[in-house]
C-alpha positions in Angstrom: 80.9 22.1 17.7 82.9 19.5 19.8 85.8 21.8 19.9 83.9 24.2 22.1 83.8 23.7 25.9 80.7 22.0 27.0 79.1 25.1 28.9 79.3 26.9 25.3 77.8 24.4 23.2 74.2 24.8 23.8 74.6 28.4 23.0 76.7 27.9 20.0 73.8 25.6 18.7 71.3 28.1 19.5 73.2 30.8 17.5 73.9 28.7 14.5 70.2 27.7 14.3 69.2 31.0 14.3 71.8 32.2 11.6 70.7 29.2 9.3 67.0 30.7 9.3 68.4 34.2 8.3 71.8 33.6 6.7 71.7 37.1 5.2 71.9 38.8 8.8 74.3 36.3 9.9 77.9 37.4 10.7 80.6 35.1 11.2 82.8 35.5 14.1 86.0 33.5 15.6 85.3 32.4 19.1 82.9 31.4 21.6 79.7 33.6 22.7 80.8 36.4 24.6 84.1 36.8 22.9 85.2 40.4 21.7 84.2 39.8 18.2 80.6 38.7 19.3 80.5 42.1 21.1 81.9 43.9 18.0 79.7 42.1 15.6 76.7 43.4 17.6 77.8 46.9 17.8 78.9 47.1 14.0 75.6 45.6 12.9 72.8 45.9 15.4 70.6 43.5 13.5 73.3 40.9 13.3 73.0 37.3 14.1 76.4 36.3 15.3 77.7 32.8 14.3 80.4 31.4 16.3 83.3 29.7 14.5 85.9 27.9 16.0 88.9 29.3 14.0 89.4 32.1 11.5 89.4 29.9 8.7 86.0 28.4 9.8 84.5 32.0 9.7 85.7 32.8 6.2 84.6 29.4 5.0 81.0 30.1 6.7 80.9 33.3 4.1 82.1 31.3 1.2 79.6 28.4 1.7 76.6 31.1 2.2 76.0 30.5 5.9 76.7 34.0 6.5 76.5 37.3 4.6 79.7 38.3 6.2 82.5 37.8 8.7 83.9 40.2 11.3 87.7 39.5 11.8 89.9 41.5 14.1 93.3 42.2 12.4 95.3 44.5 14.8 95.3 45.6 18.3 96.8 49.0 19.6 98.9 47.1 22.2 99.9 43.8 20.8 99.9 44.2 17.1 98.6 41.9 14.6 95.7 39.5 15.6 94.8 37.4 12.7 97.0 36.4 9.7 94.6 38.2 7.5 97.7 38.8 5.0 97.5 34.8 4.3 93.8 34.0 4.9 92.1 37.0 3.1 93.7 36.8 -0.3 93.2 32.9 -0.4 89.4 33.4 0.5 88.5 35.6 -2.3 86.4 37.8 0.0 86.8 41.4 -0.1 86.8 44.1 2.9 83.8 46.0 3.0 83.8 48.0 6.3 85.9 48.4 9.6 85.0 48.6 13.0 87.2 50.1 15.9 86.2 48.7 19.3 87.9 49.7 23.2 88.8 46.4 24.6 88.2 45.7 28.3 89.0 42.5 30.2 88.0 41.1 33.4 89.5 38.4 35.7 86.8 35.7 36.4 86.6 32.2 38.0 84.7 30.1 40.4 83.0 31.5 43.4 85.4 31.2 46.5 88.6 30.4 44.4 92.1 31.7 44.8 93.4 32.3 41.4 96.9 31.2 40.4 96.5 30.7 36.6 94.8 33.1 34.0 93.6 31.4 30.9 92.8 33.3 27.7 93.6 34.0 24.1 97.3 34.8 23.6 96.5 38.4 22.6 94.5 38.9 25.7 97.4 37.6 27.8 99.8 39.9 26.0 97.5 43.2 26.3 97.3 42.2 30.2 101.0 40.9 30.7 102.1 43.4 33.1 98.9 43.1 35.3 99.5 39.5 35.3 103.2 39.7 36.1 102.7 42.1 38.8 100.3 39.5 40.6 102.4 36.5 40.0 99.7 34.8 37.8 100.8 32.3 35.2 98.9 32.8 31.7 97.7 30.0 29.9 96.9 30.1 26.3 93.7 29.1 25.0 91.8 29.6 21.5 89.8 32.4 22.5 88.8 34.4 25.4 85.2 33.5 26.0 85.9 30.1 25.1 88.6 30.1 28.1 85.6 31.4 30.6 83.6 28.2 29.1 86.4 25.9 29.7 87.3 27.3 33.3 83.4 26.6 34.1 83.9 23.1 32.7 87.3 22.5 34.5 85.7 23.3 37.9 89.0 24.2 39.5 89.0 27.5 41.6 92.5 27.9 41.0 92.2 28.5 37.3 90.6 31.9 36.1 89.8 33.2 32.6 90.7 36.7 31.2 87.5 37.7 29.1 84.9 40.3 28.5 82.3 40.7 31.0 79.5 39.2 28.8 81.5 35.6 29.1 81.0 35.7 32.8 77.2 36.6 32.6 77.2 33.5 29.9 79.0 30.9 31.9 78.1 31.7 35.5 81.6 32.9 36.6 82.4 35.3 39.4 83.9 38.7 38.5 87.1 39.1 40.3 89.0 42.1 38.9 88.4 44.5 36.1 90.5 46.8 33.6 93.4 44.3 33.5 94.6 45.7 30.2 97.9 47.5 30.2 96.7 50.6 28.6 93.4 52.6 28.9 93.2 53.3 25.2 93.5 49.5 24.2 91.7 49.0 21.0 91.0 46.2 18.5 90.3 47.2 14.7 88.1 44.7 12.8 87.4 44.4 9.4 84.0 43.0 7.7 84.5 40.7 4.9 82.0 39.8 2.2 81.9 37.6 -1.0 81.8 40.7 -3.2 82.8 44.3 -2.9 79.8 46.8 -2.6 78.8 47.9 -5.8 77.6 51.2 -4.3 80.3 54.0 -4.3 81.7 54.6 -0.8 80.8 58.1 0.2 83.0 60.4 2.3 86.6 59.4 3.6 87.5 55.9 2.8 90.3 53.4 3.0 91.8 51.0 0.4 93.6 47.7 1.5 95.9 45.7 -0.8 98.6 43.0 -0.7 101.7 42.8 -3.1 105.0 41.3 -3.3 108.1 43.3 -4.2 110.8 42.1 -6.8 114.0 40.6 -5.6 116.1 43.5 -6.7 117.9 46.3 -4.8 115.5 49.0 -3.4 112.7 47.1 -4.7 110.4 48.7 -1.7 111.8 52.2 -2.1 110.7 52.0 -5.9 107.5 50.2 -5.2 106.4 53.0 -2.7 107.7 56.2 -4.5 104.3 56.7 -6.4 102.4 57.1 -3.1 104.8 60.0 -2.0 104.8 61.7 -5.6 101.0 61.5 -5.8 100.3 62.6 -2.1 98.7 59.5 -1.0 98.6 58.9 2.8 99.7 55.4 3.7 98.5 54.5 7.2 99.9 50.8 7.4 102.8 49.0 5.9 103.5 45.5 7.2 105.7 42.8 5.9 105.5 39.0 6.0 107.2 36.1 4.4 105.2 33.5 2.2 106.9 30.1 2.0 110.4 29.1 3.0 112.4 30.7 0.4 112.9 34.0 2.2 113.7 35.3 -1.1 110.9 37.9 -1.6 108.7 39.7 0.8 105.2 40.4 0.8 103.4 43.6 2.2 100.0 44.3 3.6 99.0 47.9 3.0 96.2 50.4 4.0 96.1 54.0 2.4 93.6 56.6 2.4 91.3 57.2 -0.6 89.9 54.8 -3.2 91.5 53.4 -6.6 88.9 55.8 -8.5 90.9 58.8 -7.1 93.2 60.1 -9.6 96.4 60.2 -7.3 95.7 56.7 -5.7 94.9 55.3 -9.2 98.4 56.8 -10.5 100.2 55.5 -7.2 98.6 51.9 -7.8 99.5 52.0 -11.4 103.3 52.8 -10.6 103.1 50.2 -7.9 102.3 47.5 -10.4 105.3 48.3 -12.4 107.6 47.6 -9.6 106.0 44.6 -8.1 105.4 40.7 -9.1 101.9 41.0 -8.3 99.2 43.4 -6.6 95.8 42.4 -5.1 93.3 45.1 -3.9 91.5 43.6 -0.9 88.8 46.2 -0.7 87.7 49.9 -0.4 85.5 50.6 2.5 84.1 53.7 4.6 86.6 55.1 7.2 85.4 54.1 10.6 87.9 56.4 12.3 89.9 59.4 10.8 93.7 58.9 10.3 96.5 61.1 11.0 
């Protein structure tokens, strides 16, 4: 709680108390009240009680500890790429992906009334999504833990030369003046969120669906080519493949992957079986409904 700026603490306390009374409705999010994850949680789950957590690890722990029925975590942005280190956090958490949600991202510059802004504080992702706008106006970007937390910090600092880049809701919550809108460098700026729960849904997902998994290739020539061959020969559409390193050896690469379909589909089952043969290990993270058509 003390990690949040003072203007946010009363809101966090009230939301935490409400979530504690109905943990089955609680959705753990990373960030202060008013952040994009707060808005996304209400969009994706209208009956949700958003539970603010200071870090992504805290949000996942809230689910594992029974304080929230699920978490909603941003994993990628159309302008700035990977958001959270979901590749590391999710396999370690033991949670499953049960849903996805896409949300258009809109940013405002906000600050104290009558101020002339020279510095803009926000999450590094938001600063990256607005970098052309900031550069064109000569504003110094200042990184902070999250967007709405930056707005709360601006209210706490009380310096009229420091503004925040955050969703409009943050200005309403922390009493800041809206100075400029539509700061993002592209009109189609969109973030993809995933919902995480202790267990995968037992009900068969109906309609178009996605499956996410991580794997590590063997340290041999053409390892990735061999590992992915089964998806091509079985006609499985792969929509995301992202590499990352685990540890300091740099000897073996791990991959995060999204494909269309579910493991009970004959073609995907065959592709995953072939993938197992060519990899050190494979971990399916979840099968869930498509929130947006691919391709």
